[in-house]
C-alpha positions as CSV (number, residue, x, y, z in Angstrom):
1,M,90.6,14.1,-24.2
2,A,89.3,11.2,-22.1
3,A,91.5,8.7,-23.8
4,A,94.5,10.9,-23.2
5,G,93.7,11.2,-19.6
6,A,93.2,7.4,-19.3
7,Q,96.5,6.9,-21.0
8,A,98.3,9.2,-18.6
9,R,96.8,7.5,-15.6
10,A,97.8,4.1,-16.9
11,A,101.4,5.4,-17.4
12,Q,101.5,6.7,-13.9
13,A,100.2,3.4,-12.5
14,S,102.8,1.4,-14.4
15,C,105.7,3.7,-13.1
16,Q,105.2,3.6,-9.3
17,L,108.2,4.9,-7.4
18,S,110.3,3.4,-4.6
19,A,112.4,5.6,-2.4
20,C,115.5,3.9,-1.2
21,I,117.5,5.1,1.8
22,I,120.6,3.8,3.6
23,A,121.1,4.7,7.3
24,F,123.1,4.2,10.4
25,N,122.4,6.0,13.7
26,E,120.3,8.7,12.0
27,A,117.5,9.0,14.6
28,D,117.9,12.8,14.6
29,R,117.6,13.2,10.8
30,I,115.7,10.3,9.2
31,G,112.3,11.5,10.3
32,D,112.5,14.7,8.1
33,C,114.0,12.7,5.3
34,L,111.0,10.2,5.3
35,A,108.5,13.0,5.6
36,S,109.8,14.6,2.4
37,L,109.2,11.2,0.6
38,A,105.5,10.9,1.5
39,F,104.7,11.2,-2.2
40,C,106.5,8.0,-3.1
41,D,104.6,4.7,-3.5
42,E,107.1,2.8,-1.3
43,V,110.0,3.7,1.1
44,V,112.8,1.2,1.7
45,V,115.3,1.8,4.4
46,V,118.5,-0.3,4.6
47,D,119.9,0.1,8.1
48,S,123.4,-1.0,9.1
49,Y,122.3,-2.2,12.6
50,S,121.8,1.2,14.2
51,T,122.1,1.4,18.0
52,D,119.8,4.4,18.3
53,A,116.1,4.7,17.4
54,T,116.6,4.9,13.6
55,V,114.8,1.6,12.9
56,E,111.8,2.4,15.2
57,I,111.4,5.9,13.6
58,A,111.5,4.5,10.1
59,R,109.0,1.8,10.8
60,A,106.7,4.2,12.6
61,A,106.7,6.4,9.4
62,G,105.6,3.5,7.3
63,A,109.0,2.5,5.7
64,R,110.0,-1.1,5.1
65,V,113.2,-1.6,7.0
66,L,115.9,-4.1,6.2
67,Q,119.1,-4.6,8.1
68,R,122.4,-5.5,6.5
69,P,126.0,-5.2,7.6
70,F,127.7,-2.2,6.0
71,D,130.4,-3.2,3.4
72,G,130.6,0.1,1.5
73,F,128.3,3.0,0.4
74,R,128.0,1.8,-3.2
75,S,127.2,-1.8,-2.2
76,Q,124.7,-0.7,0.4
77,K,122.9,1.5,-2.1
78,Q,122.8,-1.1,-4.8
79,F,121.4,-3.6,-2.4
80,A,118.7,-1.1,-1.4
81,I,117.5,-0.6,-5.0
82,E,117.5,-4.4,-5.6
83,Q,115.0,-4.8,-2.7
84,A,112.6,-2.2,-4.0
85,A,109.2,-3.3,-5.2
86,H,109.2,-0.9,-8.2
87,D,111.7,-0.4,-11.0
88,W,111.8,3.4,-10.8
89,V,113.8,4.3,-7.7
90,L,114.7,7.6,-5.9
91,C,117.8,7.2,-3.8
92,L,118.6,9.4,-0.8
93,D,120.8,9.4,2.3
94,A,119.2,9.9,5.6
95,D,120.7,13.4,5.8
96,E,118.9,14.5,2.6
97,R,115.3,15.5,1.8
98,V,113.4,16.5,-1.3
99,D,112.2,20.1,-1.4
100,E,108.8,21.2,-2.7
101,A,110.0,22.2,-6.2
102,L,111.8,19.0,-6.7
103,R,108.9,16.9,-5.5
104,A,106.6,18.7,-7.9
105,A,109.0,18.1,-10.8
106,I,109.4,14.4,-9.9
107,Q,105.6,14.0,-9.7
108,A,105.2,15.7,-13.1
109,E,107.6,13.2,-14.7
110,Q,105.9,10.3,-13.0
111,A,102.6,11.4,-14.4
112,T,104.1,10.9,-17.9
113,G,105.5,7.4,-17.0
114,F,109.0,8.9,-16.8
115,A,108.9,8.9,-20.6
116,A,111.6,11.6,-21.1
117,A,114.6,9.8,-19.7
118,A,116.3,6.7,-18.2
119,G,117.3,8.8,-15.2
120,Y,117.1,12.3,-13.7
121,R,119.7,14.5,-11.9
122,F,119.1,17.5,-9.8
123,A,121.0,20.0,-7.6
124,R,122.0,19.3,-4.1
125,L,121.9,22.2,-1.7
126,S,124.0,21.7,1.4
127,A,123.6,23.4,4.8
128,Y,126.9,24.3,6.4
129,F,126.7,25.4,10.1
130,G,123.7,27.7,9.7
131,K,123.9,28.7,6.1
132,F,123.1,27.1,2.8
133,L,126.1,27.2,0.5
134,R,125.0,28.4,-3.0
135,H,128.4,28.9,-4.6
136,G,131.8,27.2,-4.9
137,N,132.3,23.5,-5.2
138,A,129.3,23.0,-2.9
139,Y,126.5,24.0,-5.4
140,P,124.8,23.0,-7.6
141,D,126.6,19.6,-7.0
142,R,124.1,17.8,-9.3
143,V,123.5,14.2,-8.6
144,L,121.8,11.4,-10.5
145,R,119.4,9.9,-7.9
146,L,116.1,9.1,-9.8
147,F,116.4,6.3,-12.4
148,D,115.1,3.1,-13.9
149,R,117.0,0.3,-12.2
150,R,116.5,-1.9,-15.3
151,R,118.8,0.6,-17.1
152,G,121.2,1.5,-14.4
153,G,122.3,1.4,-10.8
154,W,125.2,2.0,-8.4
155,R,127.9,0.5,-10.6
156,G,131.6,0.2,-10.5
157,Q,134.0,-0.8,-7.7
158,R,134.5,2.5,-5.8
159,E,132.7,2.3,-2.4
160,V,133.2,6.0,-1.5
161,H,132.1,9.1,-3.6
162,E,129.9,6.5,-5.3
163,A,127.7,7.6,-8.2
164,A,124.8,6.0,-10.1
165,S,124.8,5.8,-13.8
166,V,122.3,4.7,-16.5
167,D,122.2,3.6,-20.1
168,G,120.1,6.2,-21.8
169,T,119.1,9.8,-21.6
170,V,119.6,11.8,-18.4
171,R,117.5,14.9,-17.8
172,T,118.0,17.6,-15.2
173,L,115.0,18.5,-12.9
174,P,114.4,21.8,-11.2
175,G,114.4,22.0,-7.4
176,D,116.9,21.0,-4.8
177,L,117.8,17.9,-2.8
178,I,118.4,19.6,0.6
179,H,121.4,18.2,2.4
180,Y,122.4,18.4,6.1
181,P,125.8,16.6,5.9
182,Y,127.5,17.6,9.2
183,R,126.5,17.8,12.8
184,S,129.7,19.5,13.9
185,L,133.1,20.5,12.5
186,E,134.7,17.6,14.4
187,Q,132.4,15.2,12.6
188,Q,133.2,16.7,9.2
189,L,136.9,16.5,9.8
190,A,136.6,12.8,10.9
191,K,134.4,12.0,7.9
192,T,136.7,13.7,5.4
193,Q,139.7,11.9,6.8
194,R,137.9,8.5,6.5
195,Y,136.9,9.3,2.9
196,A,140.4,10.4,2.1
197,R,141.8,7.0,3.3
198,M,139.2,5.1,1.4
199,M,139.8,7.0,-1.8
200,A,143.6,6.6,-1.4
201,E,143.3,2.9,-0.9
202,H,140.9,2.7,-3.9
203,D,143.3,4.7,-6.1
204,Y,146.4,2.7,-5.0
205,A,144.6,-0.7,-5.7
206,R,143.9,0.6,-9.2
207,G,147.5,1.5,-9.9
208,K,147.2,5.3,-9.4
209,R,150.2,7.0,-7.9
210,A,150.9,10.4,-6.2
211,T,153.6,12.8,-7.3
212,L,155.5,15.5,-5.5
213,G,153.7,18.0,-7.8
214,K,150.3,16.7,-6.8
215,L,151.2,16.9,-3.1
216,V,151.9,20.6,-3.5
217,L,149.5,21.7,-6.2
218,A,146.4,19.6,-5.9
219,P,145.2,21.0,-2.6
220,A,145.9,24.6,-3.7
221,W,144.0,24.1,-7.0
222,R,141.0,22.7,-5.1
223,F,140.9,25.8,-2.9
224,W,141.4,28.2,-5.8
225,R,138.9,26.6,-8.0
226,G,136.1,26.5,-5.4
227,Y,136.7,29.7,-3.5
228,V,137.8,32.0,-6.3
229,L,136.8,30.6,-9.7
230,R,133.4,29.2,-8.6
231,L,132.8,32.2,-6.3
232,G,132.8,30.4,-3.0
233,F,133.8,33.7,-1.3
234,L,130.2,34.9,-1.9
235,D,129.1,32.5,0.9
236,G,131.1,34.5,3.5
237,W,133.1,32.8,6.2
238,H,131.1,29.6,5.7
239,G,132.4,29.4,2.1
240,L,136.0,30.1,3.3
241,V,135.9,27.3,6.0
242,Y,134.3,24.9,3.5
243,A,136.9,25.6,0.9
244,Y,139.8,25.1,3.4
245,V,138.3,21.8,4.6
246,R,137.8,20.5,1.1
247,A,141.3,21.5,0.1
248,N,142.6,19.6,3.2
249,Y,140.7,16.5,2.1
250,V,142.6,16.6,-1.2
251,R,145.9,17.0,0.8
252,Q,145.1,14.1,3.1
253,K,144.1,11.8,0.2
254,T,147.3,12.6,-1.7
255,I,149.5,12.2,1.3
256,M,147.9,8.8,2.1
257,L,148.4,7.6,-1.5
258,W,152.0,8.7,-1.3
259,M,152.5,6.7,2.0
260,L,150.9,3.6,0.5
261,Q,153.0,3.6,-2.6
262,N,156.1,3.9,-0.4
263,G,155.1,1.0,1.8
264,Q,154.0,3.0,4.8
265,P,150.8,2.4,6.9
266,V,148.1,5.0,6.9
267,T,146.2,3.4,9.8
268,T,147.2,2.0,13.2
269,S,146.5,-1.6,13.8
270,E,144.9,-2.3,17.1
271,P,146.8,-4.7,19.4
């Protein structure tokens, strides 16, 4: 019994955990994010030269803050994990936080030396203007955010809708990553338009092309799948608005790809 306990403690000590966050002008949200990561052995924040109090708040909370010009979400997150002191990393955005059930699950795996997998995914629960969305395309929205950087990372060339991957087993943990993605509807619409442009440019560079059929059917399918097939209507008017905005994102992305392949600009150059 004593030997087993000593072995478990040794495994835990050898698998210390670094939390890695990217941030820009997140003074109103990063404090709660950092508080939820108090169980981690280290917290690294990569800041894109915020003009608010993000850096000061992060440092006051004990985080190690690095500043780096933003050149893409994937690149920024990969840089963050490369700066971590430990090989096991937990990656969050500043508008996310770990709930109690997820924290307990992570700590239980850490106590075993993360022996069960090369990475772990878990559900992300998003707040949407006063309500948590528990249906539709919004939930469970499982994301791989806890992994051994020696066996994975933020790979690929896509800088938006980036995803981590690992070589090896991936397990799913209970609990939720709580997500507060939008401060206002205006911010959401601006954010989705920016993402639509980035995805259209990425797809165009890779040789992907839009069709008339996709222009008409893709947005409708996104709405039908999320609102009807995945029961988004159970989230009330919040689910309806969310489904419409997400369908509009698909419409914008497809239109922008169509414009690019026909030699038309999708942004206005400043004089």
